PATORFI-518784 format. One record per residue (C-alpha): residue number from 1; x, y, z; residue in one letter; chain. Coordinates in steps of 0.02 Angstrom, whole numbers, plus 50000, padded with zeros to 5 digits. Layout:
# residues N
+------+-------+-------+-------+------+-------+
: resi :     X :     Y :     Z : resn : chain :
+------+-------+-------+-------+------+-------+
:  NUM :     X :     Y :     Z :    A :     A :
...
+------+-------+-------+-------+------+-------+
***
This chain:
# residues 263
+------+-------+-------+-------+------+-------+
: resi :     X :     Y :     Z : resn : chain :
+------+-------+-------+-------+------+-------+
:    1 : 61690 : 60150 : 54289 :    M :     A :
:    2 : 61608 : 60234 : 54443 :    S :     A :
:    3 : 61680 : 60216 : 54618 :    T :     A :
:    4 : 61564 : 60108 : 54722 :    P :     A :
:    5 : 61461 : 60201 : 54856 :    L :     A :
:    6 : 61533 : 60184 : 55038 :    T :     A :
:    7 : 61406 : 60129 : 55177 :    R :     A :
:    8 : 61399 : 60298 : 55241 :    E :     A :
:    9 : 61344 : 60351 : 55078 :    Q :     A :
:   10 : 61235 : 60215 : 55038 :    L :     A :
:   11 : 61146 : 60240 : 55221 :    L :     A :
:   12 : 61136 : 60440 : 55174 :    Q :     A :
:   13 : 61045 : 60417 : 55004 :    T :     A :
:   14 : 60920 : 60296 : 55084 :    H :     A :
:   15 : 60869 : 60401 : 55234 :    F :     A :
:   16 : 60884 : 60558 : 55107 :    D :     A :
:   17 : 60739 : 60471 : 55022 :    A :     A :
:   18 : 60654 : 60390 : 55160 :    F :     A :
:   19 : 60632 : 60563 : 55246 :    H :     A :
:   20 : 60582 : 60655 : 55106 :    T :     A :
:   21 : 60447 : 60537 : 55038 :    A :     A :
:   22 : 60374 : 60512 : 55216 :    R :     A :
:   23 : 60364 : 60706 : 55229 :    A :     A :
:   24 : 60258 : 60721 : 55087 :    K :     A :
:   25 : 60129 : 60623 : 55149 :    S :     A :
:   26 : 60022 : 60616 : 55311 :    P :     A :
:   27 : 59980 : 60432 : 55264 :    F :     A :
:   28 : 60127 : 60342 : 55363 :    V :     A :
:   29 : 60105 : 60447 : 55519 :    S :     A :
:   30 : 59912 : 60392 : 55510 :    R :     A :
:   31 : 59978 : 60216 : 55526 :    L :     A :
:   32 : 60078 : 60243 : 55659 :    Y :     A :
:   33 : 59952 : 60346 : 55765 :    A :     A :
:   34 : 59839 : 60182 : 55739 :    E :     A :
:   35 : 59984 : 60056 : 55792 :    A :     A :
:   36 : 60020 : 60150 : 55955 :    L :     A :
:   37 : 59850 : 60217 : 55985 :    G :     A :
:   38 : 59843 : 60328 : 56140 :    D :     A :
:   39 : 60017 : 60307 : 56173 :    A :     A :
:   40 : 60056 : 60395 : 55999 :    Y :     A :
:   41 : 60125 : 60580 : 56019 :    P :     A :
:   42 : 60060 : 60663 : 55875 :    A :     A :
:   43 : 60164 : 60819 : 55894 :    E :     A :
:   44 : 60324 : 60724 : 55875 :    V :     A :
:   45 : 60275 : 60640 : 55734 :    A :     A :
:   46 : 60434 : 60511 : 55731 :    A :     A :
:   47 : 60450 : 60365 : 55631 :    Y :     A :
:   48 : 60517 : 60266 : 55767 :    S :     A :
:   49 : 60463 : 60168 : 55937 :    S :     A :
:   50 : 60442 : 60321 : 56027 :    C :     A :
:   51 : 60282 : 60345 : 56113 :    D :     A :
:   52 : 60228 : 60431 : 56283 :    W :     A :
:   53 : 60300 : 60308 : 56407 :    P :     A :
:   54 : 60479 : 60326 : 56300 :    L :     A :
:   55 : 60475 : 60508 : 56322 :    L :     A :
:   56 : 60443 : 60496 : 56493 :    G :     A :
:   57 : 60590 : 60379 : 56525 :    T :     A :
:   58 : 60696 : 60480 : 56418 :    L :     A :
:   59 : 60669 : 60639 : 56534 :    V :     A :
:   60 : 60681 : 60539 : 56694 :    G :     A :
:   61 : 60848 : 60451 : 56648 :    R :     A :
:   62 : 60921 : 60619 : 56564 :    L :     A :
:   63 : 60927 : 60723 : 56735 :    C :     A :
:   64 : 60961 : 60865 : 56633 :    L :     A :
:   65 : 60936 : 61060 : 56707 :    R :     A :
:   66 : 60868 : 61206 : 56615 :    P :     A :
:   67 : 60990 : 61276 : 56486 :    G :     A :
:   68 : 61107 : 61132 : 56492 :    Q :     A :
:   69 : 61131 : 61047 : 56305 :    V :     A :
:   70 : 61043 : 60901 : 56238 :    L :     A :
:   71 : 61113 : 60794 : 56069 :    A :     A :
:   72 : 60983 : 60692 : 55974 :    D :     A :
:   73 : 61095 : 60565 : 55880 :    L :     A :
:   74 : 61013 : 60506 : 55729 :    G :     A :
:   75 : 60879 : 60646 : 55756 :    C :     A :
:   76 : 60773 : 60614 : 55581 :    G :     A :
:   77 : 60662 : 60750 : 55566 :    T :     A :
:   78 : 60697 : 60814 : 55746 :    G :     A :
:   79 : 60548 : 60773 : 55847 :    G :     A :
:   80 : 60602 : 60695 : 55988 :    V :     A :
:   81 : 60734 : 60798 : 56016 :    G :     A :
:   82 : 60621 : 60968 : 55984 :    L :     A :
:   83 : 60503 : 60891 : 56115 :    W :     A :
:   84 : 60620 : 60856 : 56250 :    L :     A :
:   85 : 60711 : 61032 : 56220 :    A :     A :
:   86 : 60545 : 61117 : 56250 :    R :     A :
:   87 : 60496 : 61005 : 56390 :    A :     A :
:   88 : 60673 : 61025 : 56482 :    L :     A :
:   89 : 60699 : 61196 : 56437 :    D :     A :
:   90 : 60874 : 61146 : 56377 :    V :     A :
:   91 : 60967 : 61175 : 56206 :    H :     A :
:   92 : 60980 : 61046 : 56063 :    L :     A :
:   93 : 61096 : 60994 : 55942 :    L :     A :
:   94 : 61013 : 60873 : 55817 :    G :     A :
:   95 : 61132 : 60762 : 55697 :    V :     A :
:   96 : 61085 : 60644 : 55564 :    D :     A :
:   97 : 61156 : 60557 : 55409 :    I :     A :
:   98 : 61017 : 60629 : 55303 :    S :     A :
:   99 : 61023 : 60809 : 55248 :    P :     A :
:  100 : 60853 : 60795 : 55200 :    A :     A :
:  101 : 60816 : 60747 : 55367 :    A :     A :
:  102 : 60919 : 60896 : 55441 :    V :     A :
:  103 : 60824 : 61028 : 55332 :    R :     A :
:  104 : 60646 : 60949 : 55377 :    L :     A :
:  105 : 60724 : 60964 : 55569 :    A :     A :
:  106 : 60764 : 61133 : 55552 :    E :     A :
:  107 : 60599 : 61187 : 55462 :    A :     A :
:  108 : 60492 : 61130 : 55617 :    R :     A :
:  109 : 60606 : 61188 : 55747 :    A :     A :
:  110 : 60518 : 61341 : 55775 :    A :     A :
:  111 : 60358 : 61250 : 55834 :    R :     A :
:  112 : 60441 : 61189 : 55969 :    F :     A :
:  113 : 60585 : 61315 : 56038 :    V :     A :
:  114 : 60671 : 61470 : 55974 :    S :     A :
:  115 : 60784 : 61436 : 55819 :    T :     A :
:  116 : 60932 : 61489 : 55922 :    A :     A :
:  117 : 60892 : 61343 : 56046 :    R :     A :
:  118 : 60908 : 61208 : 55905 :    A :     A :
:  119 : 61038 : 61169 : 55795 :    V :     A :
:  120 : 61031 : 61028 : 55670 :    F :     A :
:  121 : 61187 : 60964 : 55566 :    T :     A :
:  122 : 61245 : 60817 : 55462 :    V :     A :
:  123 : 61353 : 60680 : 55538 :    G :     A :
:  124 : 61356 : 60508 : 55598 :    T :     A :
:  125 : 61365 : 60417 : 55775 :    L :     A :
:  126 : 61542 : 60379 : 55742 :    D :     A :
:  127 : 61580 : 60552 : 55693 :    A :     A :
:  128 : 61447 : 60678 : 55755 :    T :     A :
:  129 : 61554 : 60839 : 55724 :    G :     A :
:  130 : 61515 : 60909 : 55894 :    L :     A :
:  131 : 61631 : 60998 : 56013 :    P :     A :
:  132 : 61708 : 60886 : 56146 :    D :     A :
:  133 : 61633 : 60898 : 56319 :    G :     A :
:  134 : 61494 : 61009 : 56290 :    Q :     A :
:  135 : 61343 : 60901 : 56289 :    V :     A :
:  136 : 61257 : 60864 : 56450 :    H :     A :
:  137 : 61136 : 60728 : 56398 :    G :     A :
:  138 : 61119 : 60627 : 56224 :    A :     A :
:  139 : 60967 : 60520 : 56168 :    V :     A :
:  140 : 60994 : 60391 : 56021 :    C :     A :
:  141 : 60808 : 60317 : 55986 :    V :     A :
:  142 : 60816 : 60162 : 55859 :    D :     A :
:  143 : 60972 : 60236 : 55770 :    A :     A :
:  144 : 61121 : 60139 : 55848 :    L :     A :
:  145 : 61103 : 59990 : 55731 :    S :     A :
:  146 : 61159 : 60107 : 55600 :    H :     A :
:  147 : 61314 : 60146 : 55688 :    A :     A :
:  148 : 61463 : 60086 : 55561 :    T :     A :
:  149 : 61557 : 60021 : 55732 :    D :     A :
:  150 : 61448 : 60027 : 55886 :    R :     A :
:  151 : 61615 : 60020 : 56002 :    D :     A :
:  152 : 61669 : 60183 : 55898 :    T :     A :
:  153 : 61514 : 60278 : 55914 :    A :     A :
:  154 : 61514 : 60228 : 56115 :    L :     A :
:  155 : 61684 : 60329 : 56101 :    H :     A :
:  156 : 61616 : 60474 : 56017 :    E :     A :
:  157 : 61473 : 60486 : 56142 :    I :     A :
:  158 : 61596 : 60490 : 56274 :    H :     A :
:  159 : 61697 : 60634 : 56175 :    R :     A :
:  160 : 61532 : 60745 : 56165 :    I :     A :
:  161 : 61474 : 60716 : 56345 :    L :     A :
:  162 : 61527 : 60814 : 56481 :    A :     A :
:  163 : 61585 : 60728 : 56656 :    P :     A :
:  164 : 61433 : 60671 : 56725 :    G :     A :
:  165 : 61316 : 60691 : 56570 :    G :     A :
:  166 : 61213 : 60541 : 56506 :    R :     A :
:  167 : 61165 : 60456 : 56352 :    A :     A :
:  168 : 61005 : 60360 : 56342 :    V :     A :
:  169 : 60980 : 60244 : 56193 :    F :     A :
:  170 : 60854 : 60120 : 56123 :    T :     A :
:  171 : 60898 : 59935 : 56099 :    R :     A :
:  172 : 60798 : 59775 : 56021 :    V :     A :
:  173 : 60882 : 59623 : 56066 :    V :     A :
:  174 : 60857 : 59437 : 56048 :    R :     A :
:  175 : 60776 : 59368 : 56219 :    I :     A :
:  176 : 60890 : 59234 : 56225 :    D :     A :
:  177 : 61040 : 59354 : 56192 :    A :     A :
:  178 : 61169 : 59389 : 56327 :    C :     A :
:  179 : 61195 : 59569 : 56278 :    E :     A :
:  180 : 61300 : 59633 : 56423 :    D :     A :
:  181 : 61356 : 59804 : 56387 :    W :     A :
:  182 : 61461 : 59838 : 56543 :    T :     A :
:  183 : 61616 : 59798 : 56461 :    D :     A :
:  184 : 61578 : 59883 : 56294 :    R :     A :
:  185 : 61534 : 60046 : 56391 :    A :     A :
:  186 : 61681 : 60022 : 56498 :    A :     A :
:  187 : 61805 : 60006 : 56357 :    G :     A :
:  188 : 61731 : 60192 : 56312 :    A :     A :
:  189 : 61749 : 60278 : 56475 :    G :     A :
:  190 : 61564 : 60258 : 56504 :    L :     A :
:  191 : 61463 : 60141 : 56643 :    R :     A :
:  192 : 61289 : 60068 : 56627 :    V :     A :
:  193 : 61166 : 60165 : 56740 :    E :     A :
:  194 : 61006 : 60089 : 56716 :    H :     A :
:  195 : 60932 : 59958 : 56586 :    V :     A :
:  196 : 60742 : 59994 : 56578 :    D :     A :
:  197 : 60625 : 59870 : 56481 :    E :     A :
:  198 : 60501 : 59905 : 56363 :    R :     A :
:  199 : 60379 : 59758 : 56360 :    P :     A :
:  200 : 60240 : 59818 : 56246 :    D :     A :
:  201 : 60352 : 59885 : 56112 :    E :     A :
:  202 : 60360 : 59719 : 56010 :    P :     A :
:  203 : 60170 : 59709 : 55990 :    S :     A :
:  204 : 60173 : 59891 : 55947 :    M :     A :
:  205 : 60290 : 59841 : 55796 :    W :     A :
:  206 : 60185 : 59686 : 55757 :    H :     A :
:  207 : 60030 : 59783 : 55732 :    R :     A :
:  208 : 60120 : 59912 : 55639 :    L :     A :
:  209 : 60185 : 59808 : 55515 :    Y :     A :
:  210 : 60026 : 59725 : 55486 :    E :     A :
:  211 : 59960 : 59885 : 55449 :    L :     A :
:  212 : 60083 : 59919 : 55321 :    W :     A :
:  213 : 60051 : 59750 : 55243 :    L :     A :
:  214 : 59856 : 59771 : 55238 :    H :     A :
:  215 : 59876 : 59944 : 55170 :    H :     A :
:  216 : 60009 : 59916 : 55021 :    E :     A :
:  217 : 59896 : 60002 : 54895 :    P :     A :
:  218 : 59908 : 60159 : 55001 :    G :     A :
:  219 : 60093 : 60152 : 55031 :    L :     A :
:  220 : 60127 : 60122 : 54852 :    R :     A :
:  221 : 60025 : 60268 : 54807 :    Q :     A :
:  222 : 60077 : 60389 : 54932 :    E :     A :
:  223 : 60263 : 60333 : 54943 :    L :     A :
:  224 : 60302 : 60269 : 54782 :    G :     A :
:  225 : 60373 : 60089 : 54739 :    D :     A :
:  226 : 60553 : 60106 : 54809 :    A :     A :
:  227 : 60507 : 60158 : 54983 :    Q :     A :
:  228 : 60348 : 60041 : 54990 :    A :     A :
:  229 : 60456 : 59902 : 54949 :    D :     A :
:  230 : 60577 : 59939 : 55075 :    N :     A :
:  231 : 60440 : 59952 : 55222 :    M :     A :
:  232 : 60356 : 59800 : 55154 :    L :     A :
:  233 : 60529 : 59688 : 55146 :    R :     A :
:  234 : 60565 : 59752 : 55319 :    E :     A :
:  235 : 60380 : 59689 : 55389 :    A :     A :
:  236 : 60413 : 59527 : 55321 :    H :     A :
:  237 : 60580 : 59499 : 55387 :    R :     A :
:  238 : 60532 : 59550 : 55567 :    M :     A :
:  239 : 60365 : 59498 : 55588 :    L :     A :
:  240 : 60415 : 59309 : 55600 :    P :     A :
:  241 : 60552 : 59362 : 55742 :    V :     A :
:  242 : 60465 : 59484 : 55847 :    L :     A :
:  243 : 60386 : 59365 : 55981 :    N :     A :
:  244 : 60581 : 59329 : 56001 :    E :     A :
:  245 : 60635 : 59510 : 56023 :    R :     A :
:  246 : 60640 : 59599 : 56193 :    R :     A :
:  247 : 60653 : 59801 : 56191 :    A :     A :
:  248 : 60770 : 59908 : 56320 :    L :     A :
:  249 : 60813 : 60064 : 56353 :    V :     A :
:  250 : 61001 : 60092 : 56409 :    M :     A :
:  251 : 61078 : 60233 : 56505 :    T :     A :
:  252 : 61248 : 60259 : 56502 :    L :     A :
:  253 : 61335 : 60388 : 56608 :    Q :     A :
:  254 : 61517 : 60474 : 56578 :    R :     A :
:  255 : 61580 : 60475 : 56762 :    P :     A :
:  256 : 61606 : 60644 : 56845 :    P :     A :
:  257 : 61784 : 60614 : 56862 :    D :     A :
:  258 : 61828 : 60530 : 56682 :    S :     A :
:  259 : 61975 : 60581 : 56583 :    P :     A :
:  260 : 61939 : 60684 : 56424 :    D :     A :
:  261 : 61997 : 60540 : 56316 :    R :     A :
:  262 : 61996 : 60357 : 56341 :    V :     A :
:  263 : 62132 : 60247 : 56258 :    A :     A :
+------+-------+-------+-------+------+-------+
***
């Protein structure tokens, strides 16, 4: 009898297939570009909510100086982190659960920065494998929901951040949800510095999901039935509830005088 796969192994298998299938065809990128319109950063080519306004928010909230270190957690194929590394003149450490995504990120790194300034490794949000206290800023775009335990992920962020460093991540929550991260962040030795609203994001997802459904034959031809089915299930599941959702960008800081370890 075969041993059941762990949640981490299942996610790795899923995202390996996800990134490999989409990298073979520009079709999905064209759908994202149509959904985002002028806000679509074509060079980033991210399969996420990343648009020009979000990139601007990340730049402003990270407060990084040239030569510092940025971590892109759940980096996927690397576009967001690589764009930021070039824009801010910083070094990049990208981490993703998918070996396929890491290979794709490594392959495109030279288009943005010298290969010495960008290193990608396989890891999870709960166990990045990055060294203690060497990261001056971290981003996590649309990936925090994949953490096995969000509190463990926050402790991991505290561990890798240098004192004074910031982590900026995206969240989509119910409009009526009372989600206060103050206590959760404090438990990991972090403090909530900013919460930015992204009022246009739910309507972007609505346009994108409608495009997926409209172009089902094209998705099946380009990606195969398994990946197309995953996307269509997501669209059918999320479209009815998007008007109940709000999108946030949260900035957490490790205080400059915080201890290396949090109980």
